N, C-alpha and C positions, 0 to 999 in steps of 0.2 A: 866445735865451731873455734880457732885461732883468736886471741885476742887480739883488736887493734894497736894500731902503734902510732902515735900520736906523737909529731917532732913541732917544738919552740925552739924558739932562743930568745933572749931576751936582748940579744941587741937587730934582732928582725922582729918586731913586733905585730910589724902589718903582713905576715905570714903564716901560715901553718899548714900542719902533710898529718894526713891519712893515712894509713896502709891495711888493709883487710888480707891478705893471702886464702883465706877458708869463709864467705864471706856464707854459704848457703843456707846457714839459719839462720842468718843477718835479715830484721824484720822492719822498715822503717814504717812512722806515721808520719799523714804528712805535714811538713814542718817549712820553715822560712828560715835563712841566714842574713845579719844585718853584714855579713860577706861576700862579693861576687865569688862566686869557686868556678873549679873545674878539674873532673876527674877521666878518669884514664880506665876504663873496666879491660884489665890484662889475660882476662879466662875464664873461660861462660860467656852466660847472657842474662838478660835483666832485663824485665816491664821502668824502662822510667816515665816518669808523668809528674809534666810541670806548668803548670793553671790546667787549663780545658785541655791539654796535647798529649797524645800516648803516642811514646815508643817504643818501638822490642831494639835491642843496642845490645850487640855482639864483643868479647875482644876485636881487642882495633878500633875498638868507637870513643868518643871523647867526650864526652857531656860539657853546657856550663852550662851557667846559671845566675840570673839574676841578682842583687840583693832585694829582698820581702818577696820572693818569685813561691809561692809554694809550691810545694814536689818530693817525689817517693821515690828512691829506685829499692826494687830487690830481688832477686834470683827468681829462678822462673824452677817453682813447683821442686823446691827445695834442691836445685842443680850443683854445681858448684858454681865460683865464681870469687872474682878473687879483680879489687881494683884499685886503684892511687885516688884519691882527692885534698887538692892544692884548695885552700881557702884562703884568701886574700882582702887587704882595706881595702874597702870600694871608694874612698876617699885618697889614699894613695894611689890605684890607680889611677882615679878621674886624674890629677895632680903630673903621672908621670906621660898619660894620655896626653895633657893638656903640651906637656914640653919633648914631646913628639915633634908636637907642630898636627896635631888630629885633631885639636880641638884649638876654640881659641879662650876657652873657658874651663878653670880644671872643678866644673862640676857633672857632679856624677848623669850619667846617663845610661840608659841599657841598652845592649847589645847583642846581635842576631851574629851567630841563629845557635837553637843549646844545644843540636847535635852535632857533630864532626865526625866526618871518616876522610885521613888525611895519612896515609904511611908517617909521611916526615916527619905531621907535629906530631902521632902519637910517636914514636921516636923517639924526637926531642923532648915532650912529656914527661914522658921514662926516664931518662936524661937527665933531666931536672931533678926527678925526687931522686931519684940513685946517689947525686951532690948534695943536697939537702939531710938528706937518711946520712952517709959520710961523716963519722966523726971528723976526721978528718983537714977538710977543709975550713978556713976560716972564716967567720961569718963575712968578711966582705968580697970575697971570693964569691961565699952563695950571692948576695944579693946581687952581684953584676951577670950571676948568672940563669937569675932570675929577669934579671931584667933586660937580657937580651932574647931570651927566650921570650917575653912581652912584647916584646920590641919588634919583633919578626913577627909576632902571629895578631895584634893587634891594629894592625892595618888589614886583614882577613874580616876583620868585624864590624855588619854595619847595625848602626844607631838605629834603634827600634824604633817602627810607628810607634806614633804618641795613641798611651792607651789608654783607654776610658778613666775619667777621673771619677773617683767614688762622688759623693754626694755633697756638701758640705756637714747634713747632717752625721752621716755613719764616719766621715773624715774625722768630728769631734768624736767621737765617741771612740776611734781607733787612738786618737792622743789621746784621748783620757787614761785609754785602760796601756799604751806606753808609760806615762807617768803616773802609776796608780795600780800596781798589776803584782808588786808584789802585797799591797793590802790589801785587804780584804769587800771586798768591788759587787755589788750585788743587779742580776735581773731588771733589779725594779730599779734601781737606780741610773743606771745606762737607759732606760726605758723613761724611764724623765727628760734623760739629758737631750734622747733621743724627739722628743715628746708625737711614741710611738708604741704602738703596741707589743708584747712579747715575739706573738708572732713573725709578726713584722717586722721588726730588728731583725729578730736570730735570719732570715729566708731575705733582708737583703744587702745581709753584710755582709751575711754566705755567699750569694753575688759577686759580691762586689773585691771580700776579701779574701774567698777562699775558704774559708773556716768560718766557724762560730762564734766567736765573742769567749767564750767558755777557750775552747781552744788557743784562739786566738791570741787570749788571757796567758792560758797555762804555758805555752810557746814563749811569751816573753819571759817569765818564769823562767824558763830554761836555763836560758836566754841571758840571763842574772847571773843566774848558779855557773853555767858558763865561765860567767868574768872571770866568777869572783876564785872557779880554781886554778883560773890560770896564773890570777895573783899569789897566789898561793895558799887558802885557804882552806882549813880541812875540812871538809864535804859536812862535816856538824854545824859549821860555821855558814857555810855557800847553801846549805838549802836553806837556815833560816831569814838569813838577808836577802831569800830570793824571793819570801812569802810562802812557804811551806811551812803545813802544820807538823811535820811529821821526817824526820831524814829516812823511812822506807818509804811513802811516796814521795820528796825529792827522785828516793832511785829510782822508783820504777814509774816515775813521771820522762825520769834525761835515759830509761832505755831506749823507754818507746816511740820515742821521738828523737834517739842519737845514735843506736842502736850498739851505748856504749856501757858502761858503772861509771859515775864519776870516779871513783876509784882507777880504772884504766885509763879512762879523761887528765885526773889529773896524775898519773904516772907515781904516785903517795910510796913512801917504806914500806916495805913488808911488812913489819910489825899490823902497818896504819891496813895500808888492804887487808890482814888478815881480818882485822876489828871489823872493818868495815862487812867483808863478805859473808860475818859471821853473823851480823844485826839483819841484813839482808834473805839469808838463810831464812834464817829463826822471827825474823816481823817484828826486830823491835823496835820502838818506836824510841829513839835514842831524844829525842826532841822534842819539846813543845813549845809555840807561841806564846807570848802572855795571853 
């Protein structure tokens, strides 16, 4: 399996691109992003699960994922698989939709569909990705290409019908996990907050959020770690800031949800990458929380 390539530019903080040329061994656990994302299957085929819906997607297919929607996309039986994935800040995208006159206010609204099969849009997406990965164009030119692409496809996307709203008690639990996921949060504390039994909380929470409270908290911790790595934090510091008890645990959970190591995502110096790889292989617990 080839290493994933991540493209980012400090001048364009609202967009990020991932490229995988050989993803036959990639395995994503169900997870959710804060961003709106759009992906292109450029080779092979895979199974795409988004919420309670499952799709078979193949080369030439685009997948579209709303913020906070639990999803996973994995190759079929280890077959060849290559893809591109674009992540766009949801508030920036909502503002663009407003400027385009598609909505009256710049507030996020989930979009449909989950899957799109349009050769013209697919080719435009691949062209956009090539532009972003090319070191020659300026940030302004890349952003203009991104805006032009989105301006073309956004009018084709419908606003999702209103989703079922989680009960207030479960929303309160989710909000609490959002705010305290980097700390030690016990299931008993969450049950007291929701005034329900552990079994009832786990079943009800998973029904609405597609994750158990524990999986939800781990997903949030990994996202905190992502943000720290994007901001240039060393891997050990990112692990500590995101609430993991040691660096090895952070690396395992990061790879489980994002199919990449923290070092691959951060794109560190060669020496730092070698140190991180040695720790990952040796199982060394490089840091410990107080």
